[in-house]
C-alpha positions in Angstrom: 119.2 174.5 118.2 120.4 178.0 119.3 117.9 180.8 119.1 119.0 184.0 117.7 117.6 187.1 119.3 116.4 190.0 117.1 118.1 193.3 117.4 117.2 196.8 116.3 119.6 199.0 114.4 121.2 201.8 116.4 119.0 204.9 116.8 121.4 206.9 114.8 120.7 204.8 111.7 116.9 205.6 111.8 115.5 208.5 109.8 113.9 211.0 112.2 110.4 210.2 110.9 110.8 206.5 111.4 112.1 207.0 114.9 109.1 209.1 115.8 106.8 206.4 114.5 108.6 203.8 116.5 108.4 205.8 119.7 104.7 206.5 119.0 103.9 202.8 118.5 105.8 202.0 121.7 103.8 204.5 123.7 100.5 203.2 122.3 101.5 199.6 123.2 102.4 200.6 126.8 99.1 202.5 127.2 97.1 199.5 125.9 99.0 197.2 128.4 98.3 199.5 131.3 94.6 199.7 130.3 94.3 196.0 130.1 95.5 195.6 133.7 92.5 197.4 135.3 90.8 195.4 138.0 88.3 192.8 136.8 85.2 191.4 138.6 86.3 188.4 140.6 84.3 186.9 143.5 82.7 183.6 144.3 79.1 184.8 143.8 78.0 188.0 142.0 74.6 189.5 141.7 73.1 190.8 138.5 74.4 194.2 137.7 76.6 194.4 140.8 80.4 194.7 140.8 82.2 191.7 142.1 84.8 192.2 144.8 88.3 190.7 144.9 88.5 187.0 144.9 91.1 185.8 147.4 91.7 182.4 145.9 92.9 183.9 142.6 96.6 184.7 142.4 97.3 188.3 141.5 99.6 187.3 138.7 96.7 185.4 137.1 93.9 187.9 137.8 93.9 189.5 134.4 94.3 186.4 132.3 91.0 186.7 130.3 91.9 190.0 128.5 95.3 188.7 127.5 93.8 185.4 126.4 91.1 187.0 124.3 93.6 189.3 122.6 95.8 186.4 121.8 92.9 184.4 120.3 91.7 187.3 118.2 95.1 187.5 116.6 94.9 184.0 115.3 94.6 183.7 111.5 92.1 180.9 111.2 88.4 181.2 112.3 88.2 177.6 113.6 91.2 178.2 115.9 89.2 181.1 117.4 86.1 179.1 117.9 87.4 175.8 119.4 91.0 175.2 120.6 92.9 173.3 123.2 93.7 175.3 126.4 97.4 176.1 126.1 99.8 175.1 128.9 100.4 178.7 129.9 96.6 179.2 130.3 96.1 176.1 132.4 96.5 177.9 135.8 93.6 180.2 134.9 91.3 177.2 134.3 92.9 174.8 136.8 89.7 174.9 138.8 87.8 173.2 136.0 87.9 169.4 136.3 86.0 166.2 135.6 83.5 164.4 137.8 83.7 160.6 137.2 81.3 158.0 138.6 80.9 154.3 138.2 77.4 153.3 137.0 76.8 149.6 136.5 80.4 149.0 135.6 80.5 151.9 133.2 82.1 155.3 133.6 79.8 158.4 133.6 81.5 161.8 133.5 80.7 165.5 133.4 82.8 168.7 133.5 82.7 170.4 136.9 84.2 173.7 138.2 85.2 174.8 141.7 83.4 177.9 143.2 84.4 179.9 146.2 86.4 177.1 147.8 88.8 174.4 146.6 86.6 171.6 147.8 83.2 172.9 146.5 82.1 172.3 142.9 79.2 172.8 140.5 78.2 170.4 137.7 75.0 169.0 136.2 72.5 166.9 138.2 72.0 164.2 135.6 75.5 162.8 136.3 74.2 161.4 139.6 70.9 160.0 138.5 70.2 156.3 138.8 69.7 154.2 135.6 66.4 152.9 134.4 67.2 149.6 136.2 67.7 151.4 139.5 71.5 151.4 139.6 73.0 154.4 141.4 76.3 156.0 140.6 79.1 155.0 143.0 82.8 155.8 143.5 82.3 159.4 142.3 85.6 161.4 142.2 86.7 164.9 141.1 89.7 164.7 138.8 92.3 167.4 137.9 94.2 166.9 134.7 97.3 168.7 133.5 98.0 170.1 130.0 99.1 166.7 128.8 95.8 165.1 129.8 97.3 163.2 132.7 95.3 162.9 136.0 97.1 164.9 138.7 94.7 164.2 141.5 91.6 162.1 142.1 89.5 163.3 145.0 86.5 161.3 146.3 83.2 163.2 146.4 81.9 163.3 150.0 78.3 164.2 149.1 76.1 165.7 146.4 73.2 168.1 146.6 71.2 167.9 143.5 68.2 170.1 142.5 66.7 167.1 140.8 66.2 165.6 144.2 63.9 168.5 145.1 60.1 167.8 144.8 58.9 168.3 141.2 62.3 169.2 139.8 63.6 165.9 138.4 64.2 165.9 134.7 63.8 169.7 134.2 66.6 171.1 132.1 66.7 174.5 133.9 67.2 172.6 137.2 69.9 170.2 136.0 72.2 171.5 138.7 74.3 169.9 141.4 76.7 171.0 144.1 79.5 168.6 145.1 81.6 168.6 148.3 85.0 167.0 147.9 86.6 165.0 150.7 89.5 167.4 150.7 90.5 170.6 148.9 92.1 170.4 145.5 95.9 171.1 145.6 96.2 171.2 141.8 93.8 174.1 141.3 95.4 177.5 141.6 92.2 179.5 141.4 88.4 179.2 141.4 86.1 181.2 139.1 83.4 183.7 140.2 79.9 182.7 139.4 77.2 185.3 138.7 73.6 185.8 137.7 73.1 186.1 134.0 71.5 189.4 132.9 69.9 187.8 129.9 71.5 190.1 127.3 73.4 188.6 124.4 77.1 188.3 125.3 80.4 187.1 123.9 81.4 184.0 125.9 83.9 181.2 126.4 83.2 177.5 127.2 85.8 175.5 129.0 85.7 171.7 129.6 86.5 168.1 128.8 85.1 165.5 126.4 82.7 162.9 128.0 85.0 160.0 127.1 88.2 161.2 128.9 89.8 157.8 128.5 90.1 158.4 124.7 90.6 162.2 124.9 91.5 163.9 128.2 92.6 167.3 126.8 90.9 170.4 128.2 89.3 172.6 125.5 87.8 176.0 125.2 85.3 177.3 122.6 84.3 180.8 121.9 81.0 182.3 120.6 77.8 184.0 121.6 75.1 183.4 124.2 71.8 184.8 122.8 68.9 186.6 124.4 65.7 184.6 124.9 63.8 187.0 122.8 65.6 189.3 120.4 63.7 191.4 117.9 60.6 189.3 118.4 62.4 186.0 117.7 62.7 183.5 120.5 66.3 182.1 120.5 66.3 179.8 123.6 66.0 176.2 124.4 63.4 174.9 126.8 64.6 176.0 130.2 67.8 177.6 129.0 69.6 180.0 126.7 71.0 179.1 123.3 74.7 179.6 122.5 76.6 179.0 119.2 79.9 177.7 120.7 81.3 174.5 119.3 80.4 172.1 122.2 80.8 168.8 120.3 83.9 167.8 122.3 82.9 169.4 125.7 80.8 167.5 128.2 77.8 169.1 130.1 78.7 170.9 133.3 81.3 173.1 131.7 81.3 176.8 132.8 80.2 179.4 130.3 82.4 182.5 131.0 81.6 186.1 130.0 84.7 187.2 128.0 84.5 190.8 129.1 84.5 190.1 132.9 85.8 186.5 133.4 82.6 185.7 135.4 80.8 182.4 134.9 77.3 183.3 133.7 76.0 179.8 133.2 76.5 176.0 132.8 76.6 174.2 129.5 73.9 171.5 129.9 73.0 170.1 126.5 75.3 169.6 123.6 72.7 168.6 121.0 70.8 171.8 121.5 73.7 174.0 122.6 71.9 175.0 125.8 73.2 177.0 128.7 71.4 177.1 132.0 72.0 179.8 134.6 72.3 180.2 138.3 68.9 180.1 140.0 67.8 180.7 143.6 68.4 177.1 144.5 72.0 177.1 143.3 72.8 180.4 144.9 71.3 179.5 148.3 73.0 176.0 148.2 76.4 177.5 147.5 76.1 180.2 150.1 75.1 177.6 152.7 77.9 175.2 151.7 80.5 178.1 151.8 79.6 178.6 155.4 80.3 174.9 156.2 83.8 173.9 157.3 85.7 171.5 155.0 85.9 167.9 156.0 89.4 168.1 157.4 88.3 171.0 159.5 85.3 169.1 160.7 87.6 166.1 161.7 89.9 168.5 163.6 87.0 170.0 165.4 85.7 166.5 166.3 89.0 165.4 167.7 89.3 168.7 169.7 85.9 168.0 171.3 
């Protein structure tokens, strides 16, 4: 089917008042576009209240995705499409650093959403993914999986090792410490950018949740949901789950480990940890120090090259 392009009548056919209105509308649109392209916070780790520096792993052409994506979503006619939608193919590069951790536990698959931070072989997810069963079976064959917009696996990278806060003394089972850092055996080639992770100020904020369903064999489409993250104590009313902050995003089809992204900055402010209670946990001292330590470590291929050289 041939597509016909729309054309405007010649300027001479416009009444002067209509022409002025058209020119004014065009000028306002151009100004809005320029304003939306101001530099955004974008770095691997950001402190509370501090501006984030440029993030080198984010392509310049993709740097300002969030403002355009939000504007597009807000133009939708139906409220449900605003609150939970599939990530569109054109938006996939922006979220290409969000994948799936999959492990084998007693012959069954266990999955969680994970996101890359700072490097293409370093990810964050929830600690309970790697816990042994009540019968003592440990997760094996853990991989990080990148999926395309059709839900097809584009790469499956073995996990080299996991650092879980639940392995720390007295931390096991605590929701606020349900955090794990994974090192991949090689960098992701499918991911085009990683997302900056920052400390959450605690103030209510408009946010976005991006992730996958727990059962990726039946549904492997990446989804995003939009809503609010609430303060712990607003107007004397406590609105927080035990160990975390409450959000109202539709997380029914999004597995724990998904990043919660501040819509105004594009910075990850927390990790979705519990769907039944819509709980977001935030970066703590353990996660920040672990990530900073891991970012200083060479990737596995670099280690192998160094070993051969010595």
